[in-house]
C-alpha positions, 0 to 999 in steps of 0.5 A: 859391453865395451861400448856400454863400459866406456859410455857410462863413466863418460855419462857420469863425468858430463854430469859432475861437469855440468853440476860444477858449472852450475851455481846458485846465487841467493837474494841475500848476497852478492856473487863474484866470478874469479878466473886465476883471481882476475874478476870474470862477472859480478852476479847480484841477481838471484837465480842460477848462473854459469861458470867454467868449471875447474877453471874458475871459482865463485866467491860470495858476499853478503849483500844485507846490512851488517853491525860493527862495534867499535873499540872503546876509545878516550876522546877529549872534548874542548872542555878538557874533560876525557870520555870514553865513548863506545860506538857501533856502526851499520854498513853494507857492501855497496860495490863488490869489485871494488871491495874484493880489490881494496880487502883482497882475500881477506873479506870481510874480516880485514874490511872490518878492522879497516872500518873500525879504523875510520870510525875511531878517527872520525870519533875522535876529529869530530868529538874533539873539534872547537866548540864540542863540550862534553855537556854537548856530547851528553845533551840533545845535540849528540844526534847532530855530532853522531851524523857528523861522524856517519857522513865523514866516514861514509865518505872514506869507506867508499874506496873499500867498496862499502857504505856506512849506513849509520853511526851511533854513540852506545855509551859516553862515560867519564874515566874511572880516575875521574868518575869520582871526583865529578861525582862529588863536584856534582854532589857539592852543586846540588848540596848548594842548591838545596842549601839555598832552597832550604834557606828561602823555605827558612826565610819564608817561613820566618816571615809567616811566623811572625806575621802570626805572632803579631795577629796573635798579640793584636788579637790578645790585646784587643781582647785584653783591651775589651776585657778590661773594659768590661770588667772595671763596667763590672766593678763599677756597677757592683760598687754601685750596688754596694754602695746602694745596699749599705746605704738602704740598711748599714747594719743588715750590710754588716751581718751580711758581710759577716756571714759571707767571711764566716763562709769563706773562712770555714770551708773545708771538712775541719776548720781549725781557729784559735782566738778568745772568747769574746772575739768580735769576729763571731759577734753574730755567734753569741746566742741569748736563752730564751726563758723557755730554754731556746736559743735566740739570735740577734736580730740585725733588723731590731739592732738597726732600728735600735742601735742605742739599745743596750744588749741583753746580758749574755749568759757566762761563756764556760770555759773551753780549753784552746784550740776548739773546732768549729765544725760549720755546716756547708751552707749552699755555695755561694760565689764570695762577693769580690771586695768592693773600693769601700771595704767594710767590717764585717763585725757590727762594732766596724760599722759606725751606726747612722748618725741620728737626725738632729731635733729641729731648735725650738722656737723660743718666743722673742724676749719682751723688751 
């Protein structure tokens, strides 16, 4: 019983000592075995490892790629346009022994503070170098500048046991105090380009409009010329026809022109004319009563055959109050003939009768001597 009492606690203590001397290294980390602050072993391979209990301790560090966001800083490129730069970096612990010696017990927090200072210094140095303008930073050359920042920071980060994998510029903006001025300048530049484009467009439109106006004037001029030629030929043909008609029968031509004058002057629902009853305008309206009471119109053909024959006595016209209304019957629509150069008075009095042919002189016998 007494041996069992001492054996059980000794067994428990032995188990605790064995378990405390064994530790597991994960594949995502590296481990250092420290003894009173001194590095005794480096465990980089995953698996089981041993240490002296109560004397040695194990410090673990992440072996994966870590991320670091730097603070926003202002840089001044060679064109003196200040820029606000926000960057981030990707790094990993390359040498845990050197890392432990560089940062001590501070670990990752101290290492990131020191790495952030290195990155900010390199960003200012690269972006503020000669021949590096703000336009270049904002152009496709930005990738080349980030590679230069990464290479420079990698050289200095080796003293910390770190390997800088990549550096990226997240944002590159203008300071707020310069942002509005820059926007105004950009707006003025765009407005100037727009004004140039509008001016060129107006110039092109003016050329097209002038060409179109000239084409219209030329087309109208040609059309007016052709119309005048056709109109002149038509007038000449009309005058020829009127001349032939006048030469064939002057009296009938005068009668026809009088009818055209009546048709033109008596248009409308109600026509009122004030004139004397014996006016020559209504020469062909003077009717002659026959023996049976019918109305006989003057025969222009007969009058033409016998122009010197005296007209029969017309009945005395009754007195009529003036003015009097004449409501003619609407004839069939006839286009009024245009006036010919040789205008003829529609009244028969205005037309001179054709001169009678002179009788040939009688042959007189020679007188006897």
